[in-house]
C-alpha positions as CSV (number, residue, x, y, z in Angstrom):
1,M,122.6,-31.5,-61.9
2,S,119.3,-32.2,-60.9
3,L,118.1,-35.9,-60.1
4,T,116.2,-35.7,-63.0
5,A,118.7,-34.3,-65.0
6,L,121.5,-36.8,-63.7
7,R,118.7,-39.5,-64.5
8,H,118.6,-38.0,-67.9
9,H,121.7,-38.2,-68.9
10,L,122.3,-41.6,-67.4
11,H,119.7,-42.9,-69.2
12,A,120.8,-41.3,-72.9
13,H,123.7,-42.9,-72.6
14,A,123.1,-46.4,-71.4
15,E,125.5,-49.2,-71.5
16,V,125.7,-52.7,-70.9
17,G,127.5,-54.8,-69.7
18,L,130.8,-54.6,-67.2
19,E,132.8,-51.7,-68.6
20,L,130.5,-48.8,-68.1
21,P,133.5,-45.8,-69.1
22,A,131.0,-43.4,-69.6
23,T,128.2,-44.3,-66.8
24,Q,131.0,-44.4,-63.8
25,A,132.6,-40.8,-65.9
26,I,129.1,-40.0,-64.6
27,V,129.1,-41.1,-61.2
28,L,132.2,-39.9,-60.1
29,D,131.6,-36.6,-61.9
30,A,128.6,-36.5,-59.8
31,L,129.7,-37.5,-56.3
32,A,132.6,-34.7,-56.4
33,G,133.2,-32.4,-54.0
34,L,131.1,-34.0,-51.8
35,G,133.7,-34.8,-49.3
36,L,134.1,-38.7,-50.1
37,E,136.5,-41.1,-50.5
38,L,136.3,-42.6,-53.8
39,S,137.7,-45.2,-55.9
40,A,137.2,-47.4,-59.1
41,G,137.3,-50.8,-59.1
42,R,139.6,-52.9,-61.1
43,Q,138.2,-56.1,-62.9
44,L,135.2,-54.2,-64.1
45,S,133.8,-50.1,-63.4
46,S,132.5,-49.8,-60.7
47,V,132.5,-46.9,-58.5
48,T,132.5,-47.1,-54.4
49,A,132.5,-44.4,-52.5
50,V,132.2,-43.8,-48.4
51,L,131.5,-41.0,-46.5
52,R,132.7,-40.4,-43.0
53,G,130.5,-39.2,-40.0
54,G,131.7,-37.2,-37.4
55,R,130.9,-39.3,-34.9
56,P,132.0,-42.8,-34.1
57,G,129.9,-46.0,-35.1
58,P,128.8,-48.9,-37.6
59,V,129.2,-49.0,-41.1
60,V,125.9,-49.2,-43.7
61,L,126.5,-49.4,-47.5
62,L,123.8,-48.3,-49.9
63,R,123.9,-50.1,-53.5
64,A,122.8,-48.9,-56.8
65,D,123.7,-50.9,-60.0
66,M,124.3,-49.4,-62.9
67,D,123.9,-50.9,-66.1
68,A,121.2,-51.0,-69.0
69,L,120.4,-53.8,-71.1
70,P,121.2,-54.5,-75.3
71,M,117.7,-53.6,-76.7
72,A,116.6,-50.5,-78.9
73,E,114.3,-48.2,-77.1
74,E,110.9,-47.5,-77.6
75,T,109.2,-45.1,-75.5
76,G,109.5,-41.8,-77.5
77,L,111.1,-39.4,-74.9
78,P,112.9,-36.8,-75.3
79,F,115.1,-38.2,-73.5
80,A,115.3,-41.4,-75.0
81,A,118.6,-44.4,-75.6
82,A,120.1,-43.5,-79.1
83,G,122.1,-46.7,-79.4
84,P,121.9,-50.5,-78.9
85,A,121.2,-50.9,-75.0
86,M,118.6,-48.9,-72.8
87,H,117.7,-48.5,-69.1
88,A,114.7,-50.9,-69.0
89,C,114.8,-52.2,-65.9
90,G,115.2,-48.4,-63.8
91,H,119.2,-49.2,-63.3
92,D,119.4,-45.1,-64.5
93,M,117.0,-44.4,-61.1
94,H,118.9,-46.2,-58.8
95,V,122.5,-44.7,-59.2
96,A,120.6,-41.6,-59.4
97,G,118.6,-42.2,-56.5
98,L,121.4,-42.9,-54.4
99,V,123.5,-39.8,-55.6
100,G,120.9,-38.2,-54.1
101,A,121.1,-40.0,-51.1
102,A,124.7,-39.1,-50.7
103,R,124.4,-35.5,-50.9
104,L,121.9,-35.6,-48.5
105,L,123.7,-37.7,-45.9
106,A,127.2,-35.3,-46.7
107,A,125.1,-32.4,-45.7
108,R,125.0,-34.3,-42.4
109,R,128.0,-35.7,-42.0
110,D,129.0,-33.9,-38.4
111,D,125.8,-35.9,-37.0
112,L,127.0,-39.2,-38.8
113,P,127.4,-41.6,-35.9
114,G,129.2,-43.9,-38.6
115,S,130.0,-44.7,-42.4
116,V,128.5,-45.4,-45.3
117,V,129.5,-46.7,-48.8
118,F,127.9,-46.4,-51.5
119,M,128.0,-49.0,-53.8
120,F,127.6,-47.9,-57.7
121,Q,127.8,-51.6,-59.5
122,P,127.9,-52.4,-63.0
123,G,127.2,-56.1,-64.4
124,E,124.0,-56.9,-62.7
125,E,122.3,-57.9,-66.0
126,G,123.5,-61.7,-66.0
127,F,127.5,-60.8,-65.9
128,G,127.8,-60.8,-61.5
129,G,129.0,-57.7,-60.9
130,A,128.0,-57.3,-56.8
131,R,130.5,-60.5,-57.0
132,L,133.0,-58.9,-58.2
133,M,133.3,-56.0,-56.3
134,L,133.1,-58.0,-53.2
135,E,136.6,-60.3,-54.5
136,E,137.6,-56.6,-54.8
137,G,137.2,-55.5,-50.6
138,L,134.4,-54.0,-51.2
139,L,133.0,-54.8,-48.0
140,D,136.2,-53.5,-46.4
141,A,136.2,-50.4,-47.9
142,A,134.8,-48.6,-44.5
143,G,137.9,-50.0,-42.9
144,E,135.0,-53.1,-41.3
145,R,132.4,-54.5,-42.8
146,P,129.3,-52.8,-42.8
147,A,126.7,-54.3,-40.5
148,A,123.4,-53.6,-42.6
149,A,123.3,-53.9,-46.4
150,F,120.3,-51.8,-48.6
151,A,119.6,-51.8,-52.2
152,I,116.1,-50.5,-54.0
153,H,114.5,-51.6,-56.6
154,V,112.1,-49.5,-58.5
155,D,109.0,-51.4,-59.8
156,S,107.3,-49.1,-63.6
157,R,104.3,-51.4,-62.5
158,L,103.3,-50.7,-59.1
159,A,101.7,-47.5,-58.0
160,S,104.2,-44.6,-57.8
161,G,105.9,-44.1,-54.1
162,V,104.5,-47.5,-52.7
163,V,107.0,-49.3,-51.0
164,R,107.2,-53.3,-50.8
165,T,109.6,-55.7,-49.3
166,R,109.2,-58.6,-46.9
167,P,111.3,-60.8,-45.0
168,G,113.1,-64.4,-45.7
169,P,113.2,-65.4,-49.6
170,I,112.9,-61.8,-51.8
171,M,114.1,-62.6,-55.3
172,S,114.4,-66.2,-57.3
173,S,117.9,-67.8,-57.4
174,S,119.0,-67.5,-61.9
175,N,120.4,-70.1,-63.0
176,R,120.7,-71.9,-67.0
177,L,120.3,-75.6,-67.9
178,W,121.7,-76.8,-71.1
179,L,120.8,-79.6,-72.9
180,V,121.9,-81.1,-75.9
181,V,120.0,-84.3,-78.1
182,H,122.2,-86.1,-79.9
183,G,120.5,-88.1,-82.5
184,T,121.9,-89.7,-86.3
185,G,120.6,-86.9,-88.2
186,G,119.6,-88.5,-91.7
187,H,117.0,-88.0,-95.1
188,A,114.3,-86.3,-94.2
189,A,112.2,-88.4,-96.8
190,L,113.9,-91.3,-94.8
191,P,113.6,-90.8,-90.4
192,H,112.8,-94.5,-90.1
193,H,116.7,-95.5,-90.9
194,G,118.1,-92.8,-88.3
195,V,117.5,-91.8,-85.2
196,D,115.8,-88.0,-85.2
197,P,116.4,-85.5,-82.7
198,V,113.7,-83.2,-82.7
199,P,110.6,-84.9,-81.6
200,V,113.0,-86.5,-79.0
201,A,113.9,-82.4,-78.1
202,A,109.6,-81.2,-78.0
203,E,108.8,-85.0,-76.0
204,I,111.4,-83.3,-73.1
205,I,110.2,-79.4,-73.6
206,L,106.7,-80.9,-73.2
207,A,108.1,-83.0,-69.9
208,I,110.3,-80.3,-68.5
209,Q,106.6,-78.4,-67.7
210,S,105.2,-81.7,-66.5
211,F,108.4,-81.7,-64.4
212,V,107.3,-78.6,-62.5
213,A,103.9,-79.4,-62.5
214,R,103.9,-82.4,-61.1
215,R,107.4,-82.6,-58.8
216,I,107.1,-79.6,-57.3
217,P,104.9,-78.4,-54.6
218,V,102.7,-76.3,-55.1
219,T,103.7,-73.9,-52.2
220,E,107.9,-74.2,-53.5
221,P,107.9,-71.6,-56.7
222,A,109.4,-72.6,-59.5
223,V,109.2,-71.1,-63.2
224,V,111.4,-73.4,-65.9
225,S,111.1,-71.1,-69.3
226,V,112.6,-73.0,-72.3
227,T,114.1,-69.5,-73.9
228,R,116.2,-71.4,-77.3
229,L,115.7,-74.1,-79.2
230,Q,118.2,-74.8,-82.0
231,T,119.4,-77.4,-84.4
232,N,122.4,-78.2,-86.4
233,S,120.3,-79.5,-90.1
234,P,122.1,-77.4,-92.3
235,A,119.4,-78.2,-95.2
236,G,115.6,-78.5,-94.8
237,N,115.5,-81.6,-95.9
238,V,118.1,-83.0,-93.1
239,L,117.4,-84.5,-90.1
240,P,119.7,-83.0,-88.1
241,T,121.9,-85.1,-85.7
242,E,122.0,-82.3,-82.6
243,V,119.0,-80.2,-81.1
244,A,120.3,-77.4,-78.4
245,I,117.9,-76.7,-75.6
246,D,118.9,-73.8,-73.4
247,A,116.4,-73.5,-70.2
248,K,116.2,-71.0,-67.6
249,I,115.7,-72.4,-64.2
250,R,114.6,-69.6,-61.6
251,T,113.7,-70.7,-57.9
252,P,113.8,-68.6,-54.2
253,S,115.4,-71.6,-52.2
254,R,118.3,-73.6,-52.7
255,E,115.9,-77.0,-51.8
256,T,113.4,-76.6,-54.2
257,L,116.8,-75.8,-56.7
258,A,118.8,-79.1,-55.6
259,L,115.1,-80.6,-56.3
260,V,115.0,-79.3,-59.9
261,R,118.3,-79.3,-60.9
262,D,119.0,-83.1,-60.2
263,G,115.3,-84.6,-61.0
264,L,115.3,-82.5,-64.2
265,T,118.7,-83.7,-65.5
266,A,117.9,-87.4,-64.9
267,M,114.4,-87.3,-66.2
268,V,115.6,-85.5,-69.4
269,T,119.0,-88.1,-69.7
270,A,116.7,-90.9,-69.8
271,L,114.1,-90.0,-71.6
272,G,116.5,-89.6,-74.3
273,A,117.9,-92.2,-73.8
274,A,114.0,-94.5,-74.1
275,H,114.1,-92.4,-77.6
276,G,117.6,-93.6,-78.9
277,C,119.3,-90.2,-78.1
278,R,122.4,-89.4,-75.9
279,V,121.0,-86.3,-73.6
280,D,124.6,-84.1,-72.4
281,A,123.1,-82.2,-69.9
282,R,125.2,-79.2,-68.2
283,F,123.6,-77.0,-65.5
284,E,125.3,-73.3,-65.2
285,Q,124.1,-72.0,-61.7
286,S,123.7,-68.0,-61.4
287,Y,122.5,-65.6,-58.9
288,P,121.4,-67.0,-55.3
289,P,118.4,-66.5,-53.9
290,A,118.4,-63.5,-52.0
291,W,117.2,-63.6,-48.6
292,N,116.4,-60.4,-46.8
293,D,117.7,-60.7,-42.8
294,P,114.5,-61.0,-40.2
295,A,115.3,-58.3,-38.1
296,E,116.7,-55.8,-40.4
297,T,114.0,-56.0,-42.6
298,E,111.6,-55.5,-39.7
299,A,113.2,-51.8,-38.7
300,V,112.5,-51.4,-42.7
301,I,109.0,-51.9,-42.8
302,A,108.2,-49.5,-39.4
303,L,110.8,-47.0,-40.8
304,L,108.8,-47.0,-43.9
305,G,105.7,-48.2,-43.0
306,A,106.1,-50.6,-46.0
307,Q,103.8,-52.8,-47.7
308,R,104.2,-56.5,-47.1
309,L,104.9,-59.0,-50.0
310,E,102.8,-62.4,-49.8
311,A,105.9,-64.2,-52.5
312,P,108.8,-63.7,-53.7
313,G,109.3,-62.9,-56.8
314,M,110.5,-65.0,-59.4
315,A,113.2,-62.8,-61.1
316,S,116.8,-62.4,-59.7
317,D,119.2,-60.0,-58.2
318,D,123.2,-60.2,-57.6
319,F,122.9,-58.1,-54.7
320,A,122.0,-61.5,-53.2
321,Y,125.7,-62.1,-53.2
322,V,126.5,-59.3,-50.5
323,L,122.9,-60.0,-48.6
324,E,125.0,-63.8,-48.1
325,E,127.8,-61.6,-46.4
326,V,125.6,-58.8,-44.4
327,P,122.0,-58.7,-43.4
328,G,120.1,-55.9,-45.1
329,T,117.6,-56.0,-46.7
330,L,116.4,-55.1,-50.7
331,L,113.1,-53.5,-51.5
332,F,110.8,-52.0,-54.6
333,L,109.8,-48.6,-54.8
334,G,107.1,-47.8,-57.1
335,A,107.6,-45.9,-60.4
336,G,104.6,-46.3,-62.3
337,E,101.4,-47.8,-62.6
338,Q,99.7,-51.2,-62.8
339,D,98.9,-50.9,-66.3
340,A,102.2,-49.7,-67.3
341,A,104.4,-51.6,-69.7
342,P,106.6,-54.0,-67.7
343,M,110.6,-53.5,-67.1
344,H,112.8,-55.3,-69.7
345,S,110.1,-53.9,-73.1
346,P,111.4,-51.6,-75.5
347,R,108.7,-49.3,-74.0
348,V,109.0,-49.1,-70.2
349,V,108.8,-45.8,-69.5
350,F,110.0,-44.8,-65.2
351,D,108.4,-41.7,-63.2
352,D,111.1,-38.7,-62.7
353,G,109.3,-37.7,-59.7
354,I,109.7,-40.9,-57.4
355,L,113.7,-40.0,-57.5
356,G,113.3,-36.8,-54.1
357,R,111.1,-39.4,-52.1
358,M,113.8,-42.7,-53.5
359,A,117.2,-40.4,-52.5
360,Q,115.4,-39.9,-48.3
361,I,114.6,-43.8,-48.2
362,F,117.7,-44.4,-48.6
363,T,118.8,-41.4,-46.8
364,D,116.7,-42.8,-43.8
365,L,117.6,-46.6,-43.6
366,A,121.3,-45.1,-43.4
367,V,120.9,-42.8,-40.7
368,H,118.4,-45.3,-38.4
369,R,120.7,-47.9,-39.1
370,L,123.3,-45.3,-37.9
371,K,122.1,-44.4,-34.8
372,R,120.0,-47.9,-33.9
373,G,123.9,-49.4,-34.2
374,T,125.1,-47.0,-31.7
375,G,121.9,-47.3,-29.5
376,H,120.8,-44.0,-30.7
């Protein structure tokens, strides 16, 4: 099966979350016959494959995420996903590209000075699948810890074939602040007889935006987006007793995250109290910032002629968990054009024509790092 056909097959059978039985079976079938040491995850439907080179040397890890997003596709493509999920973030491209690299590297195994670990990971879209694979012993799959780790993410709005990355912070942390504003409720015609939490919640939302604009230095990016607002009012003429607010916090540095977390919590609590409302605040940390090792990344830029990103992206990726344990690089590969639909859109389309280039980039990264690790 060609890489394009494999990608279309994965896309048509898009699945969400940690349990991806169809995707796992497709990946295992695509790797069959390559002489790899294959293993499936225990807590999740991951696939880990180890390629032993013909000569001694270090270990390099290559990663592809596999899960889709819970959204109906609107592209009209002949291979469009027919179910309630689609690969709107290009993870089907990642899997096909890494399978291609496994084929290329297996064909030259006798010349490889070391081993390659192929990490096929479900649950990137908010489930922390990379962390679970680490807990299951991913880094010991080849018998010793990897010397370096690499991941590629496609970008639908970057010209096809263009490679971009940067040393240091490359993607932001992902965190959530849950707020519940407690009032007393009452009759909608008599708000002065109680404490209405709705206008207080509205003021809190505006204050959140002002906090980012006035408390965070412009040189330290931070995004706080209110994504959910809900009351418990049972009827249109009843003031609610509670308003729930869900906010997503993204920062590329841990220091800025601490400032936002502590400052926002203190501010909204005090603001609620000023209006006679109690505010319950709960901070939930998700993915850490993704941080590219400077030495590994400079070597990647030199090898691939990659463009340097001026600033980290505000989206997040759980490859950050791997980069906390192993020096490595996350890079972006163009698979579209500037005016294309963005990722996470039901209309996003990725260019299949870059699959061969992705497979070759994965291969070059592995070979170059293995040879560098043995002094060749």
